[in-house]
C-alpha positions in Angstrom: 110.3 86.2 102.2 110.1 83.5 99.6 109.9 83.6 95.9 106.6 83.5 94.0 105.1 80.0 93.8 106.1 79.4 90.2 109.8 79.6 91.0 109.6 77.1 93.8 110.3 73.4 93.5 107.5 72.4 95.8 104.2 71.4 94.2 102.1 72.2 97.2 100.2 75.5 97.1 99.3 75.4 100.8 102.9 75.5 102.2 102.0 78.2 104.8 105.0 80.3 103.7 104.7 84.0 102.9 105.3 84.6 99.2 105.9 87.8 97.4 104.0 88.6 94.2 105.6 87.9 90.9 108.5 90.3 90.3 107.0 91.4 87.0 104.3 93.3 88.9 106.8 96.1 89.5 107.3 96.6 85.8 103.6 96.3 85.1 102.7 98.9 87.8 105.5 101.2 86.6 104.3 101.1 83.0 100.7 101.7 84.2 101.8 104.6 86.3 103.8 106.1 83.5 100.8 106.0 81.2 98.6 107.8 83.8 101.5 110.2 84.5 101.9 111.0 80.8 98.2 111.7 80.4 98.0 113.9 83.6 101.2 115.8 82.6 99.8 116.4 79.1 96.6 117.8 80.5 98.5 119.9 82.9 100.7 121.3 80.2 97.8 122.2 78.0 96.0 124.0 80.9 99.1 125.9 81.9 99.9 126.8 78.3 96.3 127.9 77.7 96.3 130.2 80.8 99.7 131.7 79.9 98.5 132.4 76.3 95.1 133.7 77.3 96.2 136.1 80.0 99.1 138.4 80.0 100.7 137.4 83.3 104.1 138.8 82.8 107.3 136.8 83.6 106.6 136.5 87.3 103.0 135.3 86.7 104.2 132.7 84.1 106.8 131.4 86.5 104.3 131.4 89.4 102.1 129.1 87.2 104.7 127.0 85.4 107.1 126.3 88.3 104.5 124.5 90.6 103.2 122.6 87.5 106.7 121.5 86.7 107.4 120.4 90.3 104.1 118.5 90.4 105.0 116.8 87.1 108.4 115.9 88.5 106.8 114.5 91.6 104.5 112.3 89.5 107.3 111.0 87.4 109.4 110.1 90.5 106.4 108.5 92.2 105.5 106.5 89.1 109.1 105.2 88.9 109.9 104.4 92.5 106.6 103.5 94.2 106.0 100.1 92.6 109.2 98.7 94.0 108.5 100.1 97.5 105.0 98.6 97.4 106.2 95.3 96.1 108.3 94.7 99.2 105.2 95.2 101.4 102.8 92.8 99.6 102.8 89.1 100.4 100.3 86.2 100.5 100.3 83.0 102.5 98.2 79.9 101.8 97.6 77.1 104.3 95.0 74.3 104.5 92.5 76.7 106.0 92.6 79.6 103.5 94.6 82.5 102.2 96.2 85.4 104.0 97.0 88.6 102.1 99.2 91.3 103.6 99.6 94.7 101.9 100.2 98.3 102.6 103.2 100.6 102.8 101.9 103.3 105.2 98.7 101.6 106.3 99.3 97.9 106.8 96.4 95.6 106.0 96.1 91.9 106.6 93.2 89.9 105.1 92.4 86.3 105.8 89.9 84.4 103.7 89.0 80.9 105.0 88.4 78.3 102.3 85.1 77.5 103.8 83.8 81.0 103.0 85.0 81.0 99.3 82.0 81.1 97.0 83.8 81.3 93.7 86.9 82.8 92.1 87.9 84.6 88.9 91.3 84.8 87.3 91.6 87.8 85.0 94.3 89.4 82.9 94.4 92.8 81.4 96.5 93.5 78.2 99.5 94.7 80.1 99.3 91.8 82.6 99.0 89.3 79.8 102.2 90.7 78.2 104.1 90.1 81.4 102.6 86.7 82.2 100.6 88.0 85.2 97.0 87.7 86.4 94.9 88.8 89.3 92.8 86.4 91.4 89.5 87.6 92.6 88.0 85.6 95.5 84.3 86.0 96.2 83.2 85.2 99.7 80.0 84.5 101.6 79.7 88.0 103.0 78.3 91.4 102.2 81.0 93.8 103.3 84.3 93.0 101.6 82.6 90.1 99.7 85.4 90.0 97.2 89.2 90.1 97.7 91.5 90.9 94.8 95.1 89.6 94.7 96.9 91.2 91.7 100.4 90.5 90.6 100.4 86.7 90.5 102.0 84.7 87.8 99.2 83.3 85.6 100.0 79.7 86.5 100.2 80.5 90.2 96.8 82.2 90.0 95.3 79.1 88.4 96.9 76.8 91.0 95.7 79.0 93.9 92.2 79.2 92.4 92.0 75.4 92.0 93.2 74.9 95.6 90.7 77.4 97.1 87.7 76.0 95.3 88.5 72.4 95.7 85.8 70.6 97.6 86.4 69.8 101.2 84.9 67.0 103.3 82.9 69.6 105.4 80.8 72.6 104.5 80.7 75.7 106.7 77.1 76.5 105.9 
């Protein structure tokens, strides 16, 4: 696989080469996962503590409640830390003169292809965490009803703008 577009010398967006997302997406997803994990573990700790305080469960009862909660919290922490890097290796995009192909999925592989002729409009958005890491996500709206929009998260902001400009640039023909 090749590097993200922004690190390439080539000026062409439609090079028909599979590109990985920007490497910062791993850190962004890890941070987002840790935030969610922290909230879930806090709620879990409050619930387990409340149950232990409210009912006299004895030592065995407390362990029967606290041990699975601790294992679950450990699983969430490990998942939050390692999953983004695993997922990063399985997400690519390829742009050619005809459109954009997006491949994603670790366990269930998915390949999407959006022809340029079906692109209605696009949006480039950044959340606060993405902005901090120089990332954006590109949303491609198509001329369809089912799956009428495709989201490609984890692009460098400049790459997202270049891809957007390429996809919406007028062509000599119209598919409609």
